[in-house]
C-alpha positions in Angstrom: 111.2 109.5 50.6 108.3 109.5 52.4 108.9 105.3 53.2 112.3 106.2 54.2 110.6 108.9 56.9 108.1 106.1 57.8 110.7 104.1 58.7 113.1 106.6 60.8 109.8 107.6 63.1 108.9 103.8 63.5 112.8 103.3 64.8 112.8 106.2 66.7 109.4 104.7 68.7 110.8 101.5 68.9 114.0 103.0 70.7 112.1 104.8 72.9 109.8 101.7 73.8 113.1 99.9 74.5 114.3 102.3 76.6 111.3 102.2 78.6 111.3 98.3 78.9 114.7 98.5 79.9 114.0 101.2 82.8 111.4 98.6 83.7 113.7 95.9 83.6 116.0 97.6 85.9 113.3 98.2 88.4 112.3 94.6 88.7 116.1 93.3 88.9 116.3 95.7 92.2 113.2 94.9 93.6 114.4 91.0 93.1 117.8 91.8 94.7 115.8 93.6 97.6 113.3 90.5 97.9 116.6 88.1 98.1 118.2 90.3 101.0 114.7 90.3 102.8 114.4 86.4 102.4 117.7 86.0 103.5 117.0 88.0 106.8 114.0 86.4 107.7 115.8 83.0 107.3 118.4 84.0 109.7 116.0 85.6 112.0 113.7 82.5 112.2 117.2 80.3 112.7 118.1 82.5 115.6 114.4 82.4 117.1 114.8 78.7 116.8 117.9 78.5 118.9 116.7 80.9 121.4 113.5 78.7 121.9 115.5 75.7 121.9 118.1 77.2 124.6 115.1 78.3 126.5 113.9 74.7 126.8 116.8 73.4 127.7 117.3 75.9 130.8 113.6 75.5 131.5 
């Protein structure tokens, strides 16, 4: 009986730890998605800046 109780407590602690890890993983995935969006926005911004510089050199 004591062994079964010990195993049940250990399993509940494992489940709690797993839920914490899943929450952290979801936060990391959200940050990765945000980082990917920022990279795309910066890439588009630098491309537009390069096009503007090229246009101003041709006009100048």
